[in-house]
C-alpha positions in Angstrom: -12.9 4.6 -10.9 -9.5 6.1 -11.0 -6.4 4.9 -9.6 -5.4 4.8 -6.1 -3.4 7.6 -4.4 -4.5 10.6 -6.3 -5.5 12.1 -2.8 -2.7 11.7 -1.2 -0.9 13.5 -4.7 -3.2 16.1 -4.4 -2.6 16.7 -0.8 1.1 16.6 -1.1 1.5 18.2 -4.1 -1.3 20.7 -4.4 -2.4 21.6 -0.9 -1.2 22.5 2.3 -2.8 20.2 5.1 -1.7 16.9 6.2 -3.4 13.8 4.8 -5.0 11.7 7.6 -8.0 9.0 7.0 -11.0 9.9 8.6 -12.1 8.0 11.8 -13.4 4.5 10.6 -12.0 4.7 7.4 -9.9 1.7 6.5 -7.2 1.0 4.2 -8.0 -1.5 1.7 -6.5 -4.7 0.9 -3.8 -5.5 -1.5 -5.4 -6.2 -4.9 -5.0 -10.3 -5.3 -4.1 -9.8 -9.0 -1.2 -7.7 -8.4 0.1 -10.0 -5.8 -0.3 -12.8 -7.9 1.7 -11.3 -10.5 4.7 -10.3 -8.7 4.5 -13.5 -6.8 4.5 -15.1 -10.5 7.5 -12.7 -11.4 9.5 -13.3 -8.3 9.0 -17.0 -8.7 10.1 -17.1 -12.5 13.1 -15.3 -11.3 13.6 -17.7 -8.0 13.8 -20.4 -11.2 16.0 -18.5 -13.6 18.3 -18.0 -11.0 18.9 -21.3 -9.9 18.7 -22.6 -13.5 21.2 -20.1 -14.8 23.5 -20.1 -11.9 23.8 -23.9 -10.0 27.0 -22.7 -8.4 24.5 -20.5 -6.1 23.2 -22.0 -2.7 19.4 -20.7 -1.6 20.4 -18.5 0.9 22.0 -16.0 -2.0 19.4 -16.9 -4.7 16.7 -15.8 -2.1 19.0 -12.4 -1.0 19.3 -12.0 -5.0 15.1 -11.6 -4.8 15.1 -9.5 -1.6 17.5 -7.1 -3.2 15.1 -6.9 -6.5 11.9 -7.0 -4.8 12.6 -4.8 -2.1 11.3 -7.8 0.2 12.2 -9.6 3.5 13.8 -13.0 3.1 11.2 -14.0 5.4 8.3 -13.2 2.4 10.4 -14.1 -0.2 10.6 -17.6 1.3 7.1 -17.8 2.1 5.9 -17.0 -1.9 8.3 -19.9 -2.4 6.8 -21.9 0.2 2.8 -20.8 -0.6 3.2 -21.1 -4.4 4.8 -24.6 -4.9 2.6 -25.7 -7.6 3.4 -22.4 -9.8 6.9 -23.2 -9.4 6.7 -26.6 -10.7 4.8 -25.4 -13.6 7.0 -22.7 -14.1 9.9 -25.1 -13.9 7.9 -27.8 -16.8 8.3 -24.3 -19.5 11.2 -23.7 -21.1 13.6 -21.1 -19.9 13.6 -18.8 -23.1 15.2 -15.9 -22.1 13.7 -13.4 -25.1 10.1 -14.4 -24.1 10.9 -13.8 -20.7 12.9 -10.4 -21.7 9.6 -9.0 -24.1 7.0 -10.4 -20.8 8.7 -8.4 -17.9 11.3 -6.1 -19.9 12.4 -3.8 -16.3 14.7 -7.1 -15.6 17.8 -8.6 -17.1 17.2 -12.0 -18.3 20.8 -13.4 -20.0 
């Protein structure tokens, strides 16, 4: 199974036709595993920022997450609310910046 989007790439860069969904063709939903991974990263950042910047209010932490993940504040808040169990688990784990840097290399963990 190939990576989704190959047809779009081919149409955009190799063909001169416009890409349209065939009649009755549906877009597939999001991959639950990818969403869970994204949400865990958001929650880890939430806990990390909140722990290392105790002077920051909730609204500012959420704004930072909005800027980082290009999601709305509503979506960030929903992720936080719907994953309280994950937040509790993350909160109990030691906050080791080195381990976080290794696991999530694209983000700054100081």
